C-alpha positions as CSV (number, residue, x, y, z in Angstrom):
1,X,130.8,103.0,117.1
2,X,128.3,104.7,119.8
3,X,124.4,104.9,119.6
4,X,122.9,107.5,117.5
5,X,119.9,109.3,118.4
6,X,118.0,111.5,115.9
7,X,115.4,113.1,117.5
8,X,112.2,114.2,115.0
9,X,111.9,117.5,113.6
10,X,109.2,119.0,115.6
11,X,109.2,122.6,114.3
12,X,108.7,120.8,111.3
13,X,106.0,118.9,112.5
14,X,104.0,121.7,114.4
15,X,104.3,123.5,110.9
16,X,102.4,120.5,109.2
17,X,99.7,120.2,111.6
18,X,99.0,124.1,111.2
19,X,98.8,123.2,107.2
20,X,96.2,120.2,107.9
21,X,94.4,122.2,110.4
22,X,93.8,125.1,108.0
23,X,92.7,122.4,105.1
24,X,90.4,120.8,107.3
25,X,88.7,124.3,108.1
26,X,88.6,125.1,104.4
27,X,87.2,121.8,103.7
28,X,85.0,122.2,106.6
29,X,83.8,125.3,104.9
30,X,83.3,124.1,101.7
31,X,81.2,121.3,102.8
32,X,79.0,123.8,105.0
33,X,78.7,126.2,101.8
34,X,77.7,123.5,99.9
35,X,75.1,122.1,102.5
36,X,73.8,125.4,103.1
37,X,73.6,126.3,99.4
38,X,75.9,129.2,100.1
39,X,77.7,128.8,96.7
40,X,77.2,131.9,94.1
41,X,77.8,131.9,90.5
42,X,80.7,134.1,91.4
43,X,82.7,131.2,92.7
44,X,85.3,129.3,91.0
45,X,83.0,125.7,91.1
46,X,79.3,126.7,90.8
47,X,78.6,122.6,91.1
48,X,77.8,122.3,94.9
49,X,78.4,118.5,94.6
50,X,81.3,119.0,93.2
51,X,81.9,121.2,96.2
52,X,80.7,119.2,98.9
53,X,82.9,116.1,97.9
54,X,86.2,118.1,97.6
55,X,85.5,119.5,100.9
56,X,84.8,116.2,102.5
57,X,88.0,114.9,101.3
58,X,89.6,117.5,102.5
59,X,88.3,117.0,105.8
60,X,89.1,113.2,105.6
61,X,92.4,113.3,104.2
62,X,94.0,116.2,106.1
63,X,92.2,115.2,109.4
64,X,93.4,112.1,109.4
65,X,97.1,113.3,108.6
66,X,96.3,116.3,111.2
67,X,95.8,113.0,113.8
68,X,98.7,111.1,112.6
69,X,101.1,114.4,113.3
70,X,99.4,115.2,116.6
71,X,100.4,111.5,117.7
72,X,103.9,112.0,116.5
73,X,104.2,115.5,118.1
74,X,103.2,113.8,121.9
75,X,105.6,111.0,121.2
76,X,109.2,111.7,123.0
77,X,110.9,108.6,121.7
78,X,113.7,109.7,118.9
79,X,112.7,109.5,115.3
80,X,115.8,107.5,114.4
81,X,118.3,105.4,116.6
82,X,121.1,103.8,114.9
83,X,123.1,101.2,117.1
84,X,124.8,97.9,117.1
85,X,121.4,95.8,117.3
86,X,120.5,98.0,114.1
87,X,118.0,100.8,112.7
88,X,115.1,101.9,114.9
89,X,112.5,103.6,113.1
90,X,110.3,105.8,114.6
91,X,110.4,108.5,111.6
92,X,106.6,108.4,110.1
93,X,103.5,106.9,110.8
94,X,104.6,103.9,109.1
95,X,107.5,103.2,111.0
96,X,108.8,100.0,111.0
97,X,110.4,99.8,114.2
98,X,113.4,97.7,114.9
99,X,115.7,96.7,111.6
100,X,118.5,94.5,112.7
101,X,121.9,94.8,110.4
102,X,121.6,91.2,109.1
103,X,118.1,91.3,107.8
104,X,119.5,95.2,106.0
105,X,120.9,94.1,102.1
106,X,121.8,97.8,101.4
107,X,121.5,101.7,102.0
108,X,120.3,103.7,99.0
109,X,119.2,107.1,98.6
110,X,116.0,107.9,96.4
111,X,114.7,111.7,95.6
112,X,110.6,111.5,94.4
113,X,109.3,115.6,93.9
114,X,111.8,117.0,95.7
115,X,111.6,114.9,98.9
116,X,114.5,112.9,100.1
117,X,114.4,109.2,101.2
118,X,116.5,106.9,102.4
119,X,115.4,102.9,101.5
120,X,116.7,100.1,103.5
121,X,116.1,97.0,101.2
122,X,115.9,93.9,103.8
123,X,116.2,90.3,102.9
124,X,112.2,89.2,103.9
125,X,110.3,92.3,102.4
126,X,107.1,89.8,102.2
127,X,108.0,88.6,105.9
128,X,107.7,92.1,107.3
129,X,104.8,93.1,105.3
130,X,102.7,90.2,106.6
131,X,103.5,90.4,110.3
132,X,102.2,93.9,110.3
133,X,98.5,94.1,112.2
134,X,97.2,97.4,110.9
135,X,95.7,97.7,107.8
136,X,96.8,101.1,106.3
137,X,100.0,100.3,107.3
138,X,100.2,97.1,105.9
139,X,98.8,98.8,102.3
140,X,101.5,101.5,102.6
141,X,104.3,99.1,103.2
142,X,103.1,97.1,100.1
143,X,102.9,100.4,97.9
144,X,106.7,101.5,99.3
145,X,107.6,97.7,98.2
146,X,106.1,97.7,94.6
147,X,107.5,101.6,93.9
148,X,110.8,101.2,95.5
149,X,112.0,98.0,96.2
150,X,111.9,97.7,99.8
151,X,108.9,98.2,102.4
152,X,111.1,100.4,104.7
153,X,111.7,104.3,103.4
154,X,112.7,106.7,106.0
155,X,111.8,110.3,105.3
156,X,115.1,112.4,106.1
157,X,112.8,115.5,106.3
158,X,110.8,114.6,109.3
159,X,114.3,114.2,111.3
160,X,116.3,116.6,112.9
161,X,119.7,115.6,110.7
162,X,120.6,116.7,107.2
163,X,120.0,114.2,104.8
164,X,123.7,113.6,103.6
165,X,124.7,113.1,107.1
166,X,122.1,110.7,107.9
167,X,123.3,108.9,104.9
168,X,126.7,108.7,106.2
169,X,125.6,107.5,109.5
170,X,123.6,104.9,108.1
171,X,126.2,103.9,105.1
172,X,129.3,103.7,108.1
173,X,127.3,101.7,110.7
174,X,126.2,99.3,108.0
175,X,129.4,98.2,106.9
176,X,130.7,98.6,110.8
177,X,128.0,96.3,112.1
178,X,127.0,93.9,109.0
179,X,128.5,90.7,109.9
180,X,129.5,89.3,106.7
C-alpha cells in the first residue's frame, strides 16, 4: 500500500478562526460595557457582574481557540499520514503524533452531537497519557480516554476527506500493516 497524506481543511479552519474572532470581539464588548456601566434596563441581562463574567469567559475560551486555530493554519504539515509505520495524527491541537500499527488494537467510529470521530484504541493508553508533557493536552487525553475508551480521537471534520473514505483507508491499512 502507498503512503497517504490527508491535508487539513484550511477553509474550515479559516471559518472557525473568523467565528472565534467574532466571539472574542463580542466578549470584549461585554467586558467593556459592564466595566463602563453601559448596561441599561433594555438589555437581556441587567446584571453587570454576570455580563462581565460571560464576556471574560468568551474572551479567554475563544481567544485560546483562536490561537490554536491560527497555529494550525500556519503549519504546512499534513493533518494525517497513513503509512507502513502507522498513523501520524496532526489533525488537532491534541494530536498524538506517530501511532505505530503494533500499538493500535482497533479502528472505531463515533458520532457526538453530529461531529464524526474516529477512535483509535491502543495497547497502552496510560503510557501515552503519562508521556505527554503539556498539562492541557494531558487533561484532554485523559478526558478522551475516560469518555471514549482511547486517548486518540480523530475529528474528520478538520481534514480534507470524507469521514467514510478515511474510515475505509484506516481499516484497510490496519488489516494490511497489522502484524499478527
